[in-house]
VOGU-3710 file (C-alpha; in Angstrom, 3 decimals, decimal comma):
1> mkleqltits> -11,492/12,341/12,146  -14,917/10,963/12,995  -14,946/8,548/15,940  -17,630/5,901/16,146  -18,690/2,974/18,257  -18,656/-0,455/16,650  -21,010/-0,653/13,696  -22,213/-4,043/12,469  -22,770/-4,587/8,760  -23,697/-7,801/7,004
11> sfvvladgld> -20,035/-8,688/6,558  -17,824/-6,844/9,013  -17,502/-4,521/11,989  -16,426/-0,898/11,424  -13,837/0,048/14,051  -12,991/3,550/12,805  -14,379/5,915/10,181  -13,549/9,284/8,680  -9,812/8,619/8,279  -7,709/10,666/5,852
21> npkglgfgpd> -6,290/8,378/3,170  -5,434/5,443/5,476  -2,775/3,197/3,959  -1,387/0,684/6,480  -1,954/-0,852/9,885  -0,278/-3,032/12,474  -0,710/-4,289/16,033  1,574/-2,920/18,725  3,000/-4,768/21,736  0,193/-3,301/23,852
31> gslyvteagt> -2,398/-5,154/21,745  -3,767/-1,973/20,183  -4,179/-1,481/16,447  -2,271/1,419/14,866  -3,194/2,978/11,516  -1,216/5,256/9,214  -3,043/8,175/7,599  -1,303/9,583/4,528  -3,028/12,900/5,175  -4,266/15,474/2,663
41> ggdgasipsp> -1,096/17,333/1,723  -1,078/21,023/2,603  -0,345/24,556/1,461  3,403/24,178/1,029  5,557/23,830/-2,070  4,279/21,796/-5,004  5,768/19,288/-7,448  4,281/17,742/-10,594  2,542/14,400/-10,290  4,172/11,601/-12,334
51> sgqgflrygt> 0,734/10,914/-13,797  0,775/14,302/-15,515  -2,538/15,312/-13,974  -1,572/18,305/-11,909  0,579/19,318/-8,967  0,969/17,721/-5,547  1,108/20,095/-2,567  3,252/19,458/0,484  2,058/19,640/4,060  2,295/17,970/7,455
61> sgaiakieng> -1,197/16,450/7,689  0,035/12,845/7,980  -0,789/11,057/11,219  -0,823/7,822/13,215  -4,112/6,787/14,811  -4,536/4,270/17,625  -7,669/2,136/17,820  -8,467/0,890/21,289  -11,702/-0,194/22,968  -13,807/0,757/19,963
71> takrivtglp> -12,481/4,297/19,546  -9,758/5,892/17,431  -7,421/8,704/18,415  -4,550/10,356/16,598  -1,460/9,932/18,737  1,153/11,243/16,293  0,522/14,241/14,041  2,557/16,551/11,850  3,966/13,831/9,604  4,836/14,621/5,968
81> slafpdgsga> 2,063/14,452/3,373  1,830/15,140/-0,351  -1,484/15,333/-2,218  -3,544/17,157/-4,821  -5,294/20,292/-3,514  -8,511/18,326/-2,937  -6,657/15,814/-0,716  -6,719/12,972/-3,228  -3,710/11,064/-4,552  -2,036/11,318/-1,150
91> agphdikfdt> 1,359/9,951/-0,184  2,522/10,134/3,414  2,578/7,657/6,303  1,966/4,388/4,440  2,638/1,586/6,899  3,560/0,901/10,521  5,281/-2,073/12,160  6,935/-2,800/15,521  10,294/-4,479/16,145  10,940/-7,194/18,730
101> tgkpyvligy> 11,552/-4,577/21,430  8,265/-2,811/20,701  9,695/0,217/18,888  7,414/1,553/16,108  8,696/2,144/12,575  6,745/4,008/9,892  7,197/3,985/6,131  6,597/7,369/4,495  5,566/7,342/0,830  6,413/9,883/-1,842
111> aadpalrdtt> 5,035/8,984/-5,316  7,143/11,346/-7,391  10,616/12,001/-8,804  13,105/11,789/-5,884  15,240/14,526/-7,450  12,455/17,036/-6,770  12,113/16,209/-3,085  15,199/17,916/-1,696  15,428/20,663/-4,319  11,773/21,745/-4,110
121> lgntdlgkii> 10,196/20,466/-0,900  13,177/20,976/1,393  14,069/18,858/4,411  11,292/16,281/4,554  11,026/12,591/5,426  8,896/11,722/2,397  10,210/8,498/0,863  11,940/7,383/4,053  11,625/4,950/6,966  11,388/6,641/10,349
131> kldfktnswt> 11,403/5,432/13,956  8,747/7,024/16,154  8,595/8,084/19,770  4,909/8,126/20,718  5,549/9,956/23,986  7,226/12,962/22,427  5,525/13,000/18,997  8,998/12,935/17,453  10,936/10,670/15,125  14,333/9,889/13,682
141> tvadiakyel> 15,193/8,890/10,117  16,285/5,279/9,583  16,720/4,934/5,805  16,082/6,915/2,624  14,280/4,663/0,136  13,630/7,430/-2,403  17,305/8,395/-2,519  18,220/4,776/-3,227  15,956/4,858/-6,270  17,560/8,122/-7,390
151> thnpdgndvv> 21,112/6,799/-7,127  20,565/3,169/-8,201  17,290/2,870/-10,195  17,425/-0,968/-10,124  14,720/-1,541/-12,756  16,256/0,922/-15,215  12,940/2,647/-15,938  11,558/6,016/-14,841  13,083/7,315/-11,612  10,062/7,324/-9,290
161> snplaflidd> 9,807/6,157/-5,685  6,731/5,478/-3,591  7,506/2,992/-0,776  4,165/1,527/0,249  4,445/-1,463/2,598  7,035/-3,248/4,707  7,684/-5,933/7,284  10,287/-6,376/10,001  12,170/-9,668/9,808  14,313/-9,909/12,955
171> dkivvvdpga> 16,856/-7,092/12,570  15,964/-6,337/8,955  13,283/-4,199/7,318  11,911/-5,437/3,991  10,143/-2,853/1,781  8,158/-2,847/-1,463  8,415/0,257/-3,610  5,724/0,301/-6,339  7,225/3,425/-7,850  10,609/1,748/-8,297
181> ndllsvgidg> 9,156/-1,754/-8,887  11,525/-3,426/-6,451  11,878/-5,214/-3,120  14,497/-3,774/-0,764  16,006/-4,553/2,612  17,768/-2,457/5,245  18,868/-3,065/8,817  16,701/-1,599/11,532  19,728/0,555/12,335  19,695/1,906/8,772
191> shlqhiavlp> 22,651/-0,126/7,525  23,036/-2,131/4,310  20,217/-0,634/2,258  19,993/-2,709/-0,932  17,483/-4,151/-3,356  16,650/-7,852/-3,095  14,725/-8,260/-6,328  13,288/-6,268/-9,217  9,760/-7,103/-10,316  9,629/-7,981/-14,031
201> qqilthpifp> 7,722/-6,111/-16,659  4,794/-7,884/-18,315  3,881/-8,172/-21,960  0,191/-7,423/-22,410  -1,413/-8,654/-25,614  -4,479/-6,900/-27,031  -4,798/-4,442/-24,127  -8,087/-2,759/-23,368  -7,717/0,985/-22,800  -10,178/3,333/-21,089
211> gsnsenfdrg> -12,364/5,487/-23,273  -13,235/9,134/-22,893  -16,091/8,357/-20,487  -13,976/6,218/-18,138  -13,613/6,864/-14,434  -10,401/8,678/-13,455  -9,987/6,664/-10,293  -6,402/7,486/-9,275  -5,096/10,851/-10,430  -1,900/10,407/-8,455
221> happpnayrn> -0,633/7,327/-10,224  -2,652/6,710/-13,398  -2,448/8,808/-16,563  -5,641/10,486/-17,769  -8,093/8,321/-19,743  -7,038/9,792/-23,086  -3,304/9,224/-22,522  -3,229/6,034/-24,570  -5,811/6,961/-27,164  -3,290/6,518/-29,980
231> apqsqitiqs> -1,296/3,678/-28,394  -0,642/0,435/-30,307  -3,493/-1,952/-29,684  -1,754/-5,288/-30,239  0,942/-5,493/-27,556  2,432/-3,271/-24,854  4,805/-3,632/-21,918  3,476/-2,798/-18,460  5,045/-2,671/-15,029  4,254/-5,178/-12,286
241> vptgvakgpd> 3,913/-2,572/-9,464  4,526/-4,417/-6,148  2,143/-3,406/-3,383  2,406/-5,775/-0,390  4,930/-8,122/1,194  4,643/-10,965/3,689  7,023/-13,629/4,961  5,744/-17,137/4,300  6,024/-20,183/6,565  8,832/-21,375/4,271
251> gayyittftg> 10,905/-18,271/5,029  10,451/-16,776/1,556  8,946/-13,363/0,854  5,652/-13,139/-1,030  4,707/-10,018/-2,979  1,381/-8,832/-4,388  1,304/-6,829/-7,615  -1,156/-4,213/-8,803  0,009/-4,062/-12,441  0,517/-0,811/-14,305
261> fpfpegeaki> -1,834/1,092/-16,571  -4,248/0,087/-18,105  -4,675/-2,215/-15,063  -5,702/-5,340/-16,992  -8,083/-7,747/-15,316  -6,673/-11,155/-14,437  -3,028/-10,103/-14,892  -2,009/-9,351/-11,289  0,262/-11,940/-9,698  1,737/-13,041/-6,394
271> yrvdangqla> 5,496/-13,573/-6,569  7,675/-15,670/-4,277  11,199/-14,434/-3,583  13,633/-16,998/-2,175  16,713/-16,427/-0,028  18,813/-15,792/-3,148  16,455/-13,130/-4,489  15,101/-15,416/-7,197  11,545/-14,635/-8,312  8,848/-17,142/-9,225
281> vyaddftqli> 5,111/-16,738/-9,785  3,295/-18,277/-6,806  -0,280/-17,522/-7,943  -1,856/-15,519/-10,745  -5,159/-14,507/-12,370  -5,946/-11,634/-9,993  -6,836/-7,971/-10,549  -5,185/-5,013/-8,785  -3,836/-6,813/-5,710  -2,924/-4,564/-2,784
291> dlafntqgdl> -1,880/-6,714/0,225  -1,516/-10,213/1,697  -1,016/-12,019/5,001  -0,380/-15,594/6,179  -2,231/-17,086/9,137  -0,631/-19,458/11,633  -1,847/-22,485/9,647  -0,001/-21,325/6,527  -3,090/-20,203/4,590  -2,665/-17,004/2,582
301> yvlqhmnqsg> -5,217/-14,176/2,600  -5,077/-11,824/-0,380  -6,720/-8,420/-0,723  -7,913/-7,240/-4,126  -8,165/-3,441/-4,333  -10,670/-3,608/-7,198  -12,230/-6,568/-8,940  -12,251/-4,785/-12,290  -9,946/-2,307/-13,996  -10,227/0,825/-11,881
311> wkgkpdgsli> -11,207/3,086/-14,747  -14,479/1,146/-15,138  -15,797/3,007/-12,112  -16,725/-0,050/-10,027  -14,722/0,160/-6,787  -15,758/-3,154/-5,202  -12,835/-5,158/-3,823  -12,551/-8,687/-2,524  -10,847/-10,830/0,081  -9,578/-14,208/-1,091
321> kiaqdgtrtt> -8,140/-17,136/0,845  -5,553/-19,420/-0,752  -5,242/-22,680/1,179  -1,955/-24,547/1,388  -3,138/-26,918/-1,326  -3,825/-23,969/-3,642  -7,608/-23,959/-3,254  -9,051/-20,461/-3,507  -12,063/-19,241/-1,602  -13,601/-15,790/-1,939
331> llngdglvtp> -14,524/-14,674/1,563  -15,854/-11,227/0,739  -16,737/-9,781/-2,647  -18,043/-6,240/-2,582  -20,856/-6,093/-0,017  -19,365/-2,903/1,433  -15,728/-3,724/0,706  -14,672/-0,731/-1,412  -11,114/0,028/-2,582  -9,467/-1,696/0,408
341> samtigpdna> -5,806/-0,748/0,802  -4,215/-2,960/3,486  -4,821/-5,827/5,889  -3,351/-7,622/8,876  -4,249/-10,626/11,015  -4,756/-9,801/14,667  -3,813/-11,704/17,833  -7,422/-12,936/17,863  -6,958/-14,409/14,327  -9,509/-11,950/12,952
351> lyvinrgglp> -8,750/-9,990/9,794  -8,366/-6,226/10,058  -8,708/-4,324/6,782  -8,438/-0,716/5,674  -11,581/0,017/3,688  -12,096/3,013/1,383  -8,343/3,498/1,371  -7,068/6,511/-0,513  -10,189/8,593/0,190  -9,724/11,770/2,253
361> gkgqvikied> -12,093/11,878/5,197  -13,819/8,603/4,283  -11,350/5,854/5,165  -12,347/3,037/7,498  -10,793/0,243/9,510  -12,979/-2,850/9,529  -12,803/-6,171/11,341  -13,791/-9,481/9,804  -14,280/-11,571/12,900  -14,337/-15,143/11,606
371> psamel> -12,993/-15,543/8,075  -13,494/-19,312/8,017  -17,189/-18,933/8,795  -17,601/-16,676/5,753  -16,359/-19,150/3,185  -18,740/-19,355/0,225
//
C-alpha cells in the first residue's frame, strides 16, 4: 500500500492511495477513519465466478487500514479474500462499522454460490459478519449471511450471496446483499437473523446490450459482452441489486440499487423501507448507484458508481445531493471521481469517499471538504 501526504486536486483531497480493492469505510470512536480492503485473493482453492468468466482464487489478503493524521496503515491483515488471479473482481472485507461501545464489526463479502464455500474453500469467514479485536489481530464470527441465502433464498432466484454494506442500528445490524437482492437484520450478538425486505425485479423495455467491442468492466459480477447477443430485444426482467443502506431521519431504511445487467442508464432507484418492511420508491432516474448517507439536516447524499452503463468504458462517477424538498444538485461529476464505491459523512461534516473502488493497488480515499460550497 502506497502512503501519501494530503494531495489537493481541483475537487477533493486524497487521504490514501494504492489500496487493494477498497470497498467500505467508517469512523471509529477515536475519530480515525477505517477502510476495508477486499484484497486480491490468493493462491488457495478456486471456485467458478457466477459471471461465467473464470475462477476466483481464495487467499487471506483482505485487510483493514486506519487513516490518521494524513497517513494510512494496515492494522488488521490476514482477512479472507476471493478474486481472479489478476486481483480483480475481489470480494473480502466490504464494510466496517462500530457499535455504541466502540467495538468494530466487519462485513465480509463472497460473490458466489454459498454451497461452494464450505465444500471447496474450507473454514472461511467469507459471506459473514465478524467482530474484530484490533489489539490481537483476531476476530469472532457474528452471523453467516451467505448461509442464510443458501437455506432461505428469499427472492427465489439464483442462490448467490455477496453482502456489501451495513449499518448498526442500536443493537441490530442491517445488511444489504446484492447477490441475494435483499435487506437483512441480525442482532449484534448474532441472534434473529432474518430478511426485512426483498428488492423487486424490474421490467426493462427495449434494453440496450453491449456489443463485441464493449468494455468488460466487472468480470466478477457481469456476464461477458456477448452473453446476451441472442437475447430478446423487446423486454427483459432484471434484478434491482441493492448496494447501500442508510437510516433516514424518519427512522426508515433507504437503499440504493445498482440494477442488473445490462446496467441500463436512468433505471437505478432509491427505495424506502418502513418499519413493516414495506418498500416504496423514494427517488429514481439514476445509473448504477453504490451508496448513500444522510447529513444532520436531513439532506441525502447519493454516490453514483458510473454515470453511464459500465460496459461503455467511461468510468466517471458522480456525487448528488437530494434536499429535503426533493431538489437535486450534482456536487461532483467526473473531474477525478472514478468508479467510487462507498461514502460516509465525517464528524467534521465533510464527505469521505472511496475512489477507484474495485481496482487492485489503485484505490483511494478522498475527502470533499465542503459539499455545500461545491453546488453547481
